[in-house]
N, CA, C, O and the ligand as a Tripos MOL2 file, in Angstrom:
@<TRIPOS>MOLECULE
protein
  225   223    57     0     0
PROTEIN
NO_CHARGES

@<TRIPOS>ATOM
      1 N         -49.5710  -13.2080   62.0360 N.3       1 MET1
      2 CA        -48.8140  -13.9390   63.0430 C.3       1 MET1
      3 C         -47.3610  -14.2080   63.0430 C.2       1 MET1
      4 O         -46.7780  -14.6220   62.0410 O.2       1 MET1
      5 N         -46.8270  -13.9890   64.0800 N.am      2 SER2
      6 CA        -45.2550  -14.0460   63.7750 C.3       2 SER2
      7 C         -44.7830  -14.9530   64.9610 C.2       2 SER2
      8 O         -45.3220  -14.9450   66.0680 O.2       2 SER2
      9 N         -43.7600  -15.7020   64.6220 N.am      3 LEU3
     10 CA        -43.1250  -16.6370   65.4390 C.3       3 LEU3
     11 C         -41.8230  -15.9260   66.1450 C.2       3 LEU3
     12 O         -41.1120  -15.0730   65.6140 O.2       3 LEU3
     13 N         -41.6770  -16.4660   67.4470 N.am      4 GLU4
     14 CA        -40.5290  -15.9180   68.1260 C.3       4 GLU4
     15 C         -39.7140  -17.2740   68.1880 C.2       4 GLU4
     16 O         -40.1390  -18.4200   68.0440 O.2       4 GLU4
     17 N         -38.4570  -16.8440   68.4350 N.am      5 ILE5
     18 CA        -37.2340  -17.9770   68.4790 C.3       5 ILE5
     19 C         -37.1060  -17.9540   70.0930 C.2       5 ILE5
     20 O         -37.0000  -17.0090   70.8750 O.2       5 ILE5
     21 N         -37.1510  -19.2320   70.2770 N.am      6 ASP6
     22 CA        -36.8610  -19.7480   71.9420 C.3       6 ASP6
     23 C         -35.1130  -19.3980   71.9120 C.2       6 ASP6
     24 O         -34.2560  -19.9230   71.2020 O.2       6 ASP6
     25 N         -34.9640  -18.3480   72.9270 N.am      7 PRO7
     26 CA        -33.5720  -17.9280   73.1080 C.3       7 PRO7
     27 C         -32.6350  -19.1990   73.4400 C.2       7 PRO7
     28 O         -31.5160  -19.2850   72.9350 O.2       7 PRO7
     29 N         -33.0950  -20.0860   74.2270 N.am      8 VAL8
     30 CA        -32.3840  -21.2670   74.5620 C.3       8 VAL8
     31 C         -32.0340  -22.3300   73.7170 C.2       8 VAL8
     32 O         -30.9030  -22.8020   73.8290 O.2       8 VAL8
     33 N         -32.9420  -22.8580   72.7560 N.am      9 CYS9
     34 CA        -32.8680  -23.9010   71.9560 C.3       9 CYS9
     35 C         -32.8710  -23.3890   70.6260 C.2       9 CYS9
     36 O         -32.2610  -24.0570   69.7920 O.2       9 CYS9
     37 N         -33.3780  -22.4420   70.2930 N.am     10 GLY10
     38 CA        -33.5370  -21.8650   69.0680 C.3      10 GLY10
     39 C         -34.6410  -22.3000   68.2540 C.2      10 GLY10
     40 O         -34.7130  -21.8080   67.1280 O.2      10 GLY10
     41 N         -35.5210  -23.1360   68.6150 N.am     11 MET11
     42 CA        -36.8970  -23.3800   68.3280 C.3      11 MET11
     43 C         -37.6510  -22.4310   67.8600 C.2      11 MET11
     44 O         -37.3780  -21.2950   68.2480 O.2      11 MET11
     45 N         -38.6770  -22.5880   67.0090 N.am     12 LYS12
     46 CA        -39.5750  -21.2620   66.7040 C.3      12 LYS12
     47 C         -40.8280  -21.8080   67.6620 C.2      12 LYS12
     48 O         -41.3080  -22.9340   67.7980 O.2      12 LYS12
     49 N         -41.1690  -20.4250   68.3080 N.am     13 VAL13
     50 CA        -42.2050  -20.6750   69.3470 C.3      13 VAL13
     51 C         -43.6440  -19.6900   68.8210 C.2      13 VAL13
     52 O         -43.4230  -18.5580   68.3900 O.2      13 VAL13
     53 N         -44.8340  -20.1180   68.8830 N.am     14 ASP14
     54 CA        -45.8270  -19.3440   68.7470 C.3      14 ASP14
     55 C         -46.2070  -18.6030   69.9580 C.2      14 ASP14
     56 O         -46.6940  -19.2960   70.8520 O.2      14 ASP14
     57 N         -46.0900  -17.3590   70.1750 N.am     15 PRO15
     58 CA        -46.3210  -16.6850   71.2140 C.3      15 PRO15
     59 C         -48.0240  -16.6240   71.7350 C.2      15 PRO15
     60 O         -48.4300  -16.2920   72.8490 O.2      15 PRO15
     61 N         -48.6460  -16.9550   70.8240 N.am     16 VAL16
     62 CA        -50.1840  -17.3160   71.3420 C.3      16 VAL16
     63 C         -50.3410  -18.5460   72.0710 C.2      16 VAL16
     64 O         -51.0260  -18.5550   73.0930 O.2      16 VAL16
     65 N         -49.7110  -19.7020   71.5990 N.am     17 LYS17
     66 CA        -49.8200  -20.9370   72.1990 C.3      17 LYS17
     67 C         -48.9570  -21.2430   73.1780 C.2      17 LYS17
     68 O         -49.2320  -22.1920   73.9120 O.2      17 LYS17
     69 N         -47.9300  -20.6100   73.3460 N.am     18 THR18
     70 CA        -46.9300  -21.2410   74.3760 C.3      18 THR18
     71 C         -47.4710  -20.5250   75.7740 C.2      18 THR18
     72 O         -47.8780  -19.3670   75.8610 O.2      18 THR18
     73 N         -47.3760  -21.4850   76.8300 N.am     19 ALA19
     74 CA        -47.5530  -20.9590   78.2620 C.3      19 ALA19
     75 C         -46.1420  -20.3680   78.8210 C.2      19 ALA19
     76 O         -46.1960  -19.6460   79.8160 O.2      19 ALA19
     77 N         -44.9760  -20.6240   78.2650 N.am     20 HIS20
     78 CA        -43.7460  -20.5290   78.9200 C.3      20 HIS20
     79 C         -43.4360  -19.1780   78.4220 C.2      20 HIS20
     80 O         -43.4330  -18.9110   77.2200 O.2      20 HIS20
     81 N         -43.1790  -18.3360   79.3440 N.am     21 LYS21
     82 CA        -42.5280  -16.9870   78.5680 C.3      21 LYS21
     83 C         -41.7960  -16.1180   79.8460 C.2      21 LYS21
     84 O         -42.0270  -16.5320   80.9820 O.2      21 LYS21
     85 N         -41.1180  -15.1930   79.7180 N.am     22 THR22
     86 CA        -40.5940  -14.6660   80.7610 C.3      22 THR22
     87 C         -40.1820  -13.2160   80.2100 C.2      22 THR22
     88 O         -39.8840  -12.9450   79.0470 O.2      22 THR22
     89 N         -40.2310  -12.3690   81.2800 N.am     23 ILE23
     90 CA        -39.5610  -10.9060   81.1330 C.3      23 ILE23
     91 C         -38.3880  -10.4990   81.6370 C.2      23 ILE23
     92 O         -38.1320  -10.4170   82.8380 O.2      23 ILE23
     93 N         -37.5560  -10.2020   80.6070 N.am     24 TYR24
     94 CA        -36.2610   -9.9300   80.9730 C.3      24 TYR24
     95 C         -35.9620   -8.5060   80.6190 C.2      24 TYR24
     96 O         -36.1760   -8.1870   79.4500 O.2      24 TYR24
     97 N         -35.5150   -7.6240   81.4200 N.am     25 LYS25
     98 CA        -35.0060   -6.1960   81.0110 C.3      25 LYS25
     99 C         -36.3310   -5.5370   80.0280 C.2      25 LYS25
    100 O         -36.0960   -5.0050   78.9430 O.2      25 LYS25
    101 N         -37.4340   -5.6390   80.4690 N.am     26 GLY26
    102 CA        -38.4450   -5.2420   79.7350 C.3      26 GLY26
    103 C         -38.9580   -5.8720   78.3120 C.2      26 GLY26
    104 O         -39.8750   -5.3820   77.6540 O.2      26 GLY26
    105 N         -38.3520   -6.8240   78.0150 N.am     27 ARG27
    106 CA        -38.6600   -7.8140   76.8500 C.3      27 ARG27
    107 C         -39.1580   -8.8890   77.1920 C.2      27 ARG27
    108 O         -38.8590   -9.3590   78.2890 O.2      27 ARG27
    109 N         -40.1310   -9.6110   76.2520 N.am     28 VAL28
    110 CA        -40.6220  -10.7880   76.3930 C.3      28 VAL28
    111 C         -40.1920  -11.8670   75.7570 C.2      28 VAL28
    112 O         -40.4170  -11.8910   74.5460 O.2      28 VAL28
    113 N         -39.5550  -12.9010   76.3010 N.am     29 TYR29
    114 CA        -39.1480  -13.8740   75.7450 C.3      29 TYR29
    115 C         -39.8580  -15.1760   75.8240 C.2      29 TYR29
    116 O         -40.2990  -15.5370   76.9150 O.2      29 TYR29
    117 N         -40.0250  -16.0010   74.6400 N.am     30 TYR30
    118 CA        -40.9950  -17.1730   74.6970 C.3      30 TYR30
    119 C         -40.1860  -18.5960   74.4730 C.2      30 TYR30
    120 O         -39.2890  -18.6330   73.6300 O.2      30 TYR30
    121 N         -40.4670  -19.5710   75.1190 N.am     31 PHE31
    122 CA        -39.9040  -20.9030   75.3460 C.3      31 PHE31
    123 C         -40.6900  -22.0020   74.8810 C.2      31 PHE31
    124 O         -41.8730  -21.9570   75.2190 O.2      31 PHE31
    125 N         -40.2850  -23.0970   74.1070 N.am     32 CYS32
    126 CA        -40.9340  -24.1970   73.9520 C.3      32 CYS32
    127 C         -41.4530  -24.9460   75.1330 C.2      32 CYS32
    128 O         -42.5170  -25.5620   75.1810 O.2      32 CYS32
    129 N         -40.5680  -24.8150   76.0790 N.am     33 SER33
    130 CA        -41.0060  -25.5730   77.3620 C.3      33 SER33
    131 C         -40.4450  -24.8890   78.5560 C.2      33 SER33
    132 O         -39.6210  -23.9750   78.5340 O.2      33 SER33
    133 N         -41.0180  -25.4680   79.6620 N.am     34 LYS34
    134 CA        -40.5600  -25.0050   81.1930 C.3      34 LYS34
    135 C         -39.2560  -25.1740   81.5130 C.2      34 LYS34
    136 O         -38.7040  -24.4790   82.3660 O.2      34 LYS34
    137 N         -38.6440  -26.1430   80.8290 N.am     35 HIS35
    138 CA        -37.1350  -26.5260   80.8580 C.3      35 HIS35
    139 C         -36.2640  -25.3240   80.4040 C.2      35 HIS35
    140 O         -35.4320  -24.7650   81.1200 O.2      35 HIS35
    141 N         -36.5880  -24.9740   79.0150 N.am     36 CYS36
    142 CA        -35.7370  -23.8880   78.5730 C.3      36 CYS36
    143 C         -36.0210  -22.6570   79.4020 C.2      36 CYS36
    144 O         -35.0810  -21.9820   79.8220 O.2      36 CYS36
    145 N         -37.1880  -22.3590   79.6370 N.am     37 ARG37
    146 CA        -37.4650  -21.0650   80.4300 C.3      37 ARG37
    147 C         -36.8210  -20.8300   81.8210 C.2      37 ARG37
    148 O         -36.5460  -19.7050   82.2360 O.2      37 ARG37
    149 N         -36.6060  -21.9600   82.5020 N.am     38 GLU38
    150 CA        -35.7630  -22.2600   83.6950 C.3      38 GLU38
    151 C         -34.1090  -21.9200   83.5120 C.2      38 GLU38
    152 O         -33.4230  -21.2360   84.2710 O.2      38 GLU38
    153 N         -33.6950  -22.5880   82.3050 N.am     39 LEU39
    154 CA        -32.5150  -22.3010   81.9190 C.3      39 LEU39
    155 C         -32.1450  -20.9480   81.6080 C.2      39 LEU39
    156 O         -31.0450  -20.4660   81.8790 O.2      39 LEU39
    157 N         -33.1640  -20.2920   80.9860 N.am     40 PHE40
    158 CA        -32.7880  -18.8120   80.6960 C.3      40 PHE40
    159 C         -32.8780  -18.0800   82.0220 C.2      40 PHE40
    160 O         -31.9260  -17.3350   82.2510 O.2      40 PHE40
    161 N         -33.9090  -18.1480   83.0160 N.am     41 ASP41
    162 CA        -34.0010  -17.5110   84.0200 C.3      41 ASP41
    163 C         -32.8130  -17.5050   84.9850 C.2      41 ASP41
    164 O         -32.6090  -16.5790   85.7710 O.2      41 ASP41
    165 N         -32.0810  -18.5350   84.8860 N.am     42 LYS42
    166 CA        -31.0690  -18.8620   85.5130 C.3      42 LYS42
    167 C         -29.6950  -17.8980   85.2290 C.2      42 LYS42
    168 O         -28.9210  -17.3940   86.0430 O.2      42 LYS42
    169 N         -29.7070  -17.8510   83.8500 N.am     43 ASN43
    170 CA        -28.5950  -17.3150   83.0840 C.3      43 ASN43
    171 C         -28.9840  -16.4550   82.1650 C.2      43 ASN43
    172 O         -28.3750  -16.7620   81.1400 O.2      43 ASN43
    173 N         -29.7010  -15.4980   81.9580 N.am     44 PRO44
    174 CA        -30.3520  -14.7680   80.8420 C.3      44 PRO44
    175 C         -29.1020  -14.4960   79.9250 C.2      44 PRO44
    176 O         -28.9600  -15.0120   78.8170 O.2      44 PRO44
    177 N         -28.2230  -13.6390   80.5050 N.am     45 GLU45
    178 CA        -27.1110  -13.1210   79.7510 C.3      45 GLU45
    179 C         -26.2870  -14.0180   78.9460 C.2      45 GLU45
    180 O         -25.8390  -13.7220   77.8380 O.2      45 GLU45
    181 N         -26.1250  -15.0180   79.4920 N.am     46 TYR46
    182 CA        -25.3710  -16.0300   78.4560 C.3      46 TYR46
    183 C         -26.0650  -16.5150   77.3930 C.2      46 TYR46
    184 O         -25.3800  -16.9250   76.4560 O.2      46 TYR46
    185 N         -27.5390  -16.5900   77.2720 N.am     47 TYR47
    186 CA        -28.1620  -17.0070   76.0600 C.3      47 TYR47
    187 C         -28.3880  -15.7080   75.2340 C.2      47 TYR47
    188 O         -28.5950  -15.8690   74.0310 O.2      47 TYR47
    189 N         -28.3780  -14.6850   75.6320 N.am     48 LEU48
    190 CA        -28.4840  -13.3020   74.9700 C.3      48 LEU48
    191 C         -27.1300  -13.0090   74.2720 C.2      48 LEU48
    192 O         -27.0620  -12.4060   73.2020 O.2      48 LEU48
    193 N         -26.1290  -13.4480   74.9090 N.am     49 LYS49
    194 CA        -24.9320  -13.2740   74.2840 C.3      49 LYS49
    195 C         -24.3940  -14.2350   73.3700 C.2      49 LYS49
    196 O         -23.7890  -13.8930   72.3540 O.2      49 LYS49
    197 N         -24.6070  -15.5020   73.7190 N.am     50 HIS50
    198 CA        -24.0810  -16.6320   72.8280 C.3      50 HIS50
    199 C         -25.0870  -17.2400   71.9590 C.2      50 HIS50
    200 O         -24.7170  -18.1470   71.2140 O.2      50 HIS50
    201 N         -26.4960  -16.8080   71.9510 N.am     51 GLY51
    202 CA        -27.5250  -17.3810   71.2460 C.3      51 GLY51
    203 C         -27.8430  -18.9410   71.6870 C.2      51 GLY51
    204 O         -27.3070  -19.5950   72.5820 O.2      51 GLY51
    205 N         -28.8690  -19.3180   70.7860 N.am     52 PRO52
    206 CA        -29.4720  -20.6410   71.2260 C.3      52 PRO52
    207 C         -28.3660  -21.7220   71.1960 C.2      52 PRO52
    208 O         -27.4240  -21.6590   70.4060 O.2      52 PRO52
    209 N         -28.5080  -22.5960   71.9890 N.am     53 VAL53
    210 CA        -27.2870  -23.6930   72.3890 C.3      53 VAL53
    211 C         -28.1000  -25.0570   72.1000 C.2      53 VAL53
    212 O         -27.5110  -26.1020   72.3750 O.2      53 VAL53
    213 N         -29.3320  -25.1280   71.5980 N.am     54 GLY54
    214 CA        -29.8370  -26.4800   71.5620 C.3      54 GLY54
    215 C         -30.3960  -27.0840   72.8500 C.2      54 GLY54
    216 O         -30.3320  -26.4900   73.9270 O.2      54 GLY54
    217 N         -30.9120  -28.2120   72.7030 N.am     55 HIS55
    218 CA        -31.3880  -28.7840   73.7800 C.3      55 HIS55
    219 C         -30.1580  -29.6120   74.2130 C.2      55 HIS55
    220 O         -29.4230  -30.1800   73.4050 O.2      55 HIS55
    221 N         -29.9900  -29.6360   75.5790 N.am     56 VAL56
    222 CA        -28.6980  -30.4540   76.2030 C.3      56 VAL56
    223 C         -29.3110  -31.4410   77.2170 C.2      56 VAL56
    224 O         -28.5830  -32.2010   77.8550 O.2      56 VAL56
    225 ZN        -36.7610  -24.4890   73.9160 Zn       57 ZN57
@<TRIPOS>BOND
     1     1     2 1
     2     2     3 1
     3     3     4 2
     4     3     5 am
     5     5     6 1
     6     6     7 1
     7     7     8 2
     8     7     9 am
     9     9    10 1
    10    10    11 1
    11    11    12 2
    12    11    13 am
    13    13    14 1
    14    14    15 1
    15    15    16 2
    16    15    17 am
    17    17    18 1
    18    18    19 1
    19    19    20 2
    20    19    21 am
    21    21    22 1
    22    22    23 1
    23    23    24 2
    24    23    25 am
    25    25    26 1
    26    26    27 1
    27    27    28 2
    28    27    29 am
    29    29    30 1
    30    30    31 1
    31    31    32 2
    32    31    33 am
    33    33    34 1
    34    34    35 1
    35    35    36 2
    36    35    37 am
    37    37    38 1
    38    38    39 1
    39    39    40 2
    40    39    41 am
    41    41    42 1
    42    42    43 1
    43    43    44 2
    44    43    45 am
    45    45    46 1
    46    46    47 1
    47    47    48 2
    48    47    49 am
    49    49    50 1
    50    50    51 1
    51    51    52 2
    52    51    53 am
    53    53    54 1
    54    54    55 1
    55    55    56 2
    56    55    57 am
    57    57    58 1
    58    58    59 1
    59    59    60 2
    60    59    61 am
    61    61    62 1
    62    62    63 1
    63    63    64 2
    64    63    65 am
    65    65    66 1
    66    66    67 1
    67    67    68 2
    68    67    69 am
    69    69    70 1
    70    70    71 1
    71    71    72 2
    72    71    73 am
    73    73    74 1
    74    74    75 1
    75    75    76 2
    76    75    77 am
    77    77    78 1
    78    78    79 1
    79    79    80 2
    80    79    81 am
    81    81    82 1
    82    82    83 1
    83    83    84 2
    84    83    85 am
    85    85    86 1
    86    86    87 1
    87    87    88 2
    88    87    89 am
    89    89    90 1
    90    90    91 1
    91    91    92 2
    92    91    93 am
    93    93    94 1
    94    94    95 1
    95    95    96 2
    96    95    97 am
    97    97    98 1
    98    98    99 1
    99    99   100 2
   100    99   101 am
   101   101   102 1
   102   102   103 1
   103   103   104 2
   104   103   105 am
   105   105   106 1
   106   106   107 1
   107   107   108 2
   108   107   109 am
   109   109   110 1
   110   110   111 1
   111   111   112 2
   112   111   113 am
   113   113   114 1
   114   114   115 1
   115   115   116 2
   116   115   117 am
   117   117   118 1
   118   118   119 1
   119   119   120 2
   120   119   121 am
   121   121   122 1
   122   122   123 1
   123   123   124 2
   124   123   125 am
   125   125   126 1
   126   126   127 1
   127   127   128 2
   128   127   129 am
   129   129   130 1
   130   130   131 1
   131   131   132 2
   132   131   133 am
   133   133   134 1
   134   134   135 1
   135   135   136 2
   136   135   137 am
   137   137   138 1
   138   138   139 1
   139   139   140 2
   140   139   141 am
   141   141   142 1
   142   142   143 1
   143   143   144 2
   144   143   145 am
   145   145   146 1
   146   146   147 1
   147   147   148 2
   148   147   149 am
   149   149   150 1
   150   150   151 1
   151   151   152 2
   152   151   153 am
   153   153   154 1
   154   154   155 1
   155   155   156 2
   156   155   157 am
   157   157   158 1
   158   158   159 1
   159   159   160 2
   160   159   161 am
   161   161   162 1
   162   162   163 1
   163   163   164 2
   164   163   165 am
   165   165   166 1
   166   166   167 1
   167   167   168 2
   168   167   169 am
   169   169   170 1
   170   170   171 1
   171   171   172 2
   172   171   173 am
   173   173   174 1
   174   174   175 1
   175   175   176 2
   176   175   177 am
   177   177   178 1
   178   178   179 1
   179   179   180 2
   180   179   181 am
   181   181   182 1
   182   182   183 1
   183   183   184 2
   184   183   185 am
   185   185   186 1
   186   186   187 1
   187   187   188 2
   188   187   189 am
   189   189   190 1
   190   190   191 1
   191   191   192 2
   192   191   193 am
   193   193   194 1
   194   194   195 1
   195   195   196 2
   196   195   197 am
   197   197   198 1
   198   198   199 1
   199   199   200 2
   200   199   201 am
   201   201   202 1
   202   202   203 1
   203   203   204 2
   204   203   205 am
   205   205   206 1
   206   206   207 1
   207   207   208 2
   208   207   209 am
   209   209   210 1
   210   210   211 1
   211   211   212 2
   212   211   213 am
   213   213   214 1
   214   214   215 1
   215   215   216 2
   216   215   217 am
   217   217   218 1
   218   218   219 1
   219   219   220 2
   220   219   221 am
   221   221   222 1
   222   222   223 1
   223   223   224 2
@<TRIPOS>SUBSTRUCTURE
     1 MET1         2 RESIDUE 1 A MET
     2 SER2         6 RESIDUE 1 A SER
     3 LEU3        10 RESIDUE 1 A LEU
     4 GLU4        14 RESIDUE 1 A GLU
     5 ILE5        18 RESIDUE 1 A ILE
     6 ASP6        22 RESIDUE 1 A ASP
     7 PRO7        26 RESIDUE 1 A PRO
     8 VAL8        30 RESIDUE 1 A VAL
     9 CYS9        34 RESIDUE 1 A CYS
    10 GLY10       38 RESIDUE 1 A GLY
    11 MET11       42 RESIDUE 1 A MET
    12 LYS12       46 RESIDUE 1 A LYS
    13 VAL13       50 RESIDUE 1 A VAL
    14 ASP14       54 RESIDUE 1 A ASP
    15 PRO15       58 RESIDUE 1 A PRO
    16 VAL16       62 RESIDUE 1 A VAL
    17 LYS17       66 RESIDUE 1 A LYS
    18 THR18       70 RESIDUE 1 A THR
    19 ALA19       74 RESIDUE 1 A ALA
    20 HIS20       78 RESIDUE 1 A HIS
    21 LYS21       82 RESIDUE 1 A LYS
    22 THR22       86 RESIDUE 1 A THR
    23 ILE23       90 RESIDUE 1 A ILE
    24 TYR24       94 RESIDUE 1 A TYR
    25 LYS25       98 RESIDUE 1 A LYS
    26 GLY26      102 RESIDUE 1 A GLY
    27 ARG27      106 RESIDUE 1 A ARG
    28 VAL28      110 RESIDUE 1 A VAL
    29 TYR29      114 RESIDUE 1 A TYR
    30 TYR30      118 RESIDUE 1 A TYR
    31 PHE31      122 RESIDUE 1 A PHE
    32 CYS32      126 RESIDUE 1 A CYS
    33 SER33      130 RESIDUE 1 A SER
    34 LYS34      134 RESIDUE 1 A LYS
    35 HIS35      138 RESIDUE 1 A HIS
    36 CYS36      142 RESIDUE 1 A CYS
    37 ARG37      146 RESIDUE 1 A ARG
    38 GLU38      150 RESIDUE 1 A GLU
    39 LEU39      154 RESIDUE 1 A LEU
    40 PHE40      158 RESIDUE 1 A PHE
    41 ASP41      162 RESIDUE 1 A ASP
    42 LYS42      166 RESIDUE 1 A LYS
    43 ASN43      170 RESIDUE 1 A ASN
    44 PRO44      174 RESIDUE 1 A PRO
    45 GLU45      178 RESIDUE 1 A GLU
    46 TYR46      182 RESIDUE 1 A TYR
    47 TYR47      186 RESIDUE 1 A TYR
    48 LEU48      190 RESIDUE 1 A LEU
    49 LYS49      194 RESIDUE 1 A LYS
    50 HIS50      198 RESIDUE 1 A HIS
    51 GLY51      202 RESIDUE 1 A GLY
    52 PRO52      206 RESIDUE 1 A PRO
    53 VAL53      210 RESIDUE 1 A VAL
    54 GLY54      214 RESIDUE 1 A GLY
    55 HIS55      218 RESIDUE 1 A HIS
    56 VAL56      222 RESIDUE 1 A VAL
    57 ZN57       225 GROUP 0 **** ****
């Protein structure tokens, strides 16, 4: 079992357990919450370039 990093807040996410994921450019990203997923969907390039920013 491997954990994924939530690209928005940097938390470790278990891909098996989380219901929050999105596909961007053919890759699956996992999130700790709907909130993080929505932020990513709004501006995916920002988080991929700058890395996780934590919860705001
Ligand atoms: Zn998160």
